[in-house]
PLY file of the C-alpha trace (Angstrom):
ply
format ascii 1.0
element vertex 228
property float x
property float y
property float z
element edge 227
property int vertex1
property int vertex2
end_header
-12.97 2.15 9.98
-12.39 5.78 10.95
-9.33 7.74 9.92
-7.94 11.22 10.44
-5.55 12.36 7.73
-3.41 15.39 8.55
-1.86 16.98 5.47
-3.94 17.02 2.28
-1.28 17.52 -0.37
-1.15 15.15 -3.34
-0.45 12.08 -1.21
-2.88 12.88 1.60
-5.60 13.92 -0.86
-5.46 10.65 -2.80
-5.26 8.63 0.42
-8.33 10.37 1.84
-10.30 10.09 -1.38
-9.54 6.39 -1.89
-10.28 5.40 1.72
-13.56 7.31 1.59
-14.50 5.64 -1.72
-14.00 2.26 -0.02
-16.59 3.19 2.60
-14.35 4.31 5.46
-15.09 7.43 7.48
-12.35 9.96 6.78
-11.67 13.28 8.50
-9.18 15.52 6.72
-7.14 18.39 8.10
-4.81 20.88 6.46
-3.58 24.44 6.96
-4.61 25.28 3.38
-8.25 26.27 2.89
-7.92 25.46 -0.83
-6.84 21.89 -0.17
-9.63 21.36 2.33
-12.19 22.87 -0.03
-11.15 20.57 -2.87
-11.74 17.51 -0.69
-14.64 18.43 1.58
-17.32 16.86 -0.64
-15.42 13.56 -0.86
-14.85 12.82 2.85
-16.97 12.85 6.00
-15.59 16.22 7.08
-12.48 18.35 6.72
-10.95 21.06 8.89
-8.76 24.05 8.10
-6.34 24.02 11.03
-2.68 24.46 11.80
-1.94 21.00 13.18
1.37 22.18 14.65
-0.69 24.17 17.17
-1.63 21.89 20.07
-4.89 23.70 20.79
-5.96 23.65 17.15
-5.13 19.96 16.94
-7.51 19.29 19.83
-10.44 20.17 17.55
-10.00 16.76 15.91
-11.52 13.64 17.55
-8.06 12.09 17.92
-8.99 9.35 20.35
-12.22 8.22 18.71
-10.77 7.06 15.39
-8.89 3.90 14.44
-5.79 5.52 12.93
-4.37 9.04 12.65
-2.22 9.44 9.53
0.30 12.27 9.30
0.65 12.69 5.55
2.79 15.84 5.74
5.95 15.23 3.78
7.67 18.33 2.48
7.65 20.30 5.74
9.98 18.16 7.87
9.60 20.31 10.98
5.80 20.36 10.81
5.66 16.59 10.36
7.83 15.91 13.41
6.01 18.46 15.59
2.58 17.04 14.70
3.74 13.51 15.50
5.18 14.70 18.82
1.89 16.41 19.72
-0.09 13.29 18.83
2.14 11.18 21.07
1.72 13.77 23.83
-2.04 13.47 23.44
-1.69 9.67 23.73
-3.17 8.87 20.32
-3.15 5.08 20.13
-2.33 4.38 16.47
-0.25 6.78 14.39
1.01 6.34 10.84
3.37 8.95 9.40
4.88 9.63 6.00
8.66 9.89 5.65
10.23 11.48 2.58
13.86 10.45 3.14
16.16 8.45 5.40
16.71 11.21 7.95
12.97 11.85 8.24
12.37 8.12 8.69
15.08 7.82 11.38
13.53 10.63 13.43
10.04 9.16 13.11
11.32 5.72 14.17
12.35 7.25 17.50
8.66 7.87 18.29
7.79 4.16 18.04
4.97 4.70 15.55
2.69 1.93 14.33
3.79 2.44 10.73
6.09 4.71 8.74
4.92 5.30 5.18
7.47 5.71 2.39
5.41 6.25 -0.79
8.30 7.75 -2.77
10.55 4.77 -1.99
7.77 2.30 -2.76
7.02 3.96 -6.10
10.72 3.92 -7.02
11.03 0.22 -6.15
7.92 -0.52 -8.23
9.49 1.22 -11.23
12.74 -0.71 -10.72
10.83 -4.01 -10.77
8.95 -2.99 -13.91
12.19 -2.02 -15.65
14.01 -5.16 -14.48
11.36 -7.75 -15.26
9.27 -5.96 -17.88
6.13 -7.52 -16.44
3.13 -6.83 -14.20
4.76 -7.50 -10.83
3.79 -6.34 -7.34
6.17 -6.79 -4.43
5.94 -6.56 -0.66
9.32 -6.17 1.03
9.51 -8.27 4.21
13.13 -7.30 4.92
16.25 -6.48 2.90
16.39 -9.99 1.41
12.90 -11.49 1.49
9.89 -10.43 -0.55
6.35 -11.51 -1.35
6.00 -11.30 -5.14
2.66 -11.22 -6.98
2.95 -11.56 -10.76
0.97 -12.45 -13.86
2.19 -15.76 -15.25
4.26 -15.48 -18.44
2.88 -17.10 -21.59
5.49 -19.86 -21.22
3.74 -21.08 -18.01
0.32 -21.63 -19.63
-0.69 -25.28 -19.69
1.76 -26.36 -16.98
0.72 -27.84 -13.66
1.82 -25.58 -10.77
3.93 -28.42 -9.32
5.81 -28.71 -12.61
7.27 -25.23 -12.13
9.42 -26.58 -9.25
9.39 -23.20 -7.55
10.44 -24.62 -4.19
12.89 -27.38 -5.12
14.80 -25.51 -7.81
14.46 -21.86 -6.81
13.64 -21.82 -3.09
10.39 -19.93 -3.63
7.29 -20.82 -1.62
4.00 -20.60 -3.53
1.45 -18.81 -1.32
-1.49 -18.53 -3.70
-2.75 -18.79 -7.24
-5.20 -16.11 -8.34
-7.38 -17.04 -11.28
-8.56 -14.44 -13.76
-12.27 -14.30 -14.53
-13.89 -12.02 -17.09
-17.09 -10.39 -15.82
-19.45 -7.69 -17.05
-20.66 -4.69 -15.10
-24.16 -3.21 -15.15
-23.31 -1.34 -18.35
-22.24 -4.51 -20.12
-18.56 -3.51 -20.06
-16.16 -6.42 -19.55
-13.56 -6.36 -16.77
-11.17 -8.88 -15.22
-11.29 -9.96 -11.60
-8.84 -12.28 -9.83
-10.01 -14.75 -7.18
-7.75 -16.92 -5.02
-7.98 -20.62 -5.87
-7.95 -22.29 -2.46
-7.89 -25.89 -3.66
-6.04 -26.88 -6.82
-6.77 -30.35 -8.25
-3.62 -32.30 -9.18
-4.49 -32.06 -12.85
-5.25 -28.31 -12.78
-3.31 -26.33 -15.37
-2.17 -22.72 -15.30
-4.36 -20.53 -17.47
-3.75 -17.25 -19.29
-4.18 -14.32 -16.91
-3.47 -16.32 -13.73
-1.32 -14.67 -11.07
1.09 -16.42 -8.72
1.95 -15.14 -5.25
5.34 -16.37 -4.00
7.57 -15.79 -1.00
11.36 -15.99 -0.98
14.63 -14.19 -1.44
14.64 -11.48 -4.08
17.77 -12.89 -5.72
16.06 -16.29 -6.04
13.11 -14.68 -7.77
15.56 -12.97 -10.13
17.16 -16.37 -10.83
13.76 -17.92 -11.44
12.72 -15.12 -13.82
15.95 -15.37 -15.81
15.44 -19.12 -16.19
12.12 -18.66 -18.00
0 1
1 2
2 3
3 4
4 5
5 6
6 7
7 8
8 9
9 10
10 11
11 12
12 13
13 14
14 15
15 16
16 17
17 18
18 19
19 20
20 21
21 22
22 23
23 24
24 25
25 26
26 27
27 28
28 29
29 30
30 31
31 32
32 33
33 34
34 35
35 36
36 37
37 38
38 39
39 40
40 41
41 42
42 43
43 44
44 45
45 46
46 47
47 48
48 49
49 50
50 51
51 52
52 53
53 54
54 55
55 56
56 57
57 58
58 59
59 60
60 61
61 62
62 63
63 64
64 65
65 66
66 67
67 68
68 69
69 70
70 71
71 72
72 73
73 74
74 75
75 76
76 77
77 78
78 79
79 80
80 81
81 82
82 83
83 84
84 85
85 86
86 87
87 88
88 89
89 90
90 91
91 92
92 93
93 94
94 95
95 96
96 97
97 98
98 99
99 100
100 101
101 102
102 103
103 104
104 105
105 106
106 107
107 108
108 109
109 110
110 111
111 112
112 113
113 114
114 115
115 116
116 117
117 118
118 119
119 120
120 121
121 122
122 123
123 124
124 125
125 126
126 127
127 128
128 129
129 130
130 131
131 132
132 133
133 134
134 135
135 136
136 137
137 138
138 139
139 140
140 141
141 142
142 143
143 144
144 145
145 146
146 147
147 148
148 149
149 150
150 151
151 152
152 153
153 154
154 155
155 156
156 157
157 158
158 159
159 160
160 161
161 162
162 163
163 164
164 165
165 166
166 167
167 168
168 169
169 170
170 171
171 172
172 173
173 174
174 175
175 176
176 177
177 178
178 179
179 180
180 181
181 182
182 183
183 184
184 185
185 186
186 187
187 188
188 189
189 190
190 191
191 192
192 193
193 194
194 195
195 196
196 197
197 198
198 199
199 200
200 201
201 202
202 203
203 204
204 205
205 206
206 207
207 208
208 209
209 210
210 211
211 212
212 213
213 214
214 215
215 216
216 217
217 218
218 219
219 220
220 221
221 222
222 223
223 224
224 225
225 226
226 227
């Protein structure tokens, strides 16, 4: 896929670098020559432009990429103006970063495809780590419902998945089981990879390193975790 990322601060820089490393074509843009210079060898191309200037913004191939991401966060006014210009230029898919509730509310008025809240997401991730003390990833569906991906506690090992009674006792729907497999790279260094187990035999037992992916209310997951 092709992306344009406007704003190459810490967040935009990492986003551009990671997308490029995954094989996507990334075009970066920032008003700072230093930021552009630090990234130019890691992406397809990068421009030093003031994206709040409509004419300067036209240098970018806005309508020939899959997504334009406005990663500007700190400069509220610049972020809003760039989004407004992109909408004016009829860019089809726009993602934009919001740094607080007010910023998010203004961006919502533009009807964007996605509003990114990396600071909020990082804070929630830390809360989950502090609360559960375990390797847990969450995807918030709404204020009550989450998809939760977690490494099974030692207590689960040896149990059949059905014996956990996730649905009947806790109201959690099991979406997937990801099985850990130890592999070696070309240098002979071991690493762990998780693959989804699509079909579980009735007598299959949970193994060390397995991950479960569940869907349900956050409070039910809390109840389930406390019952371990």
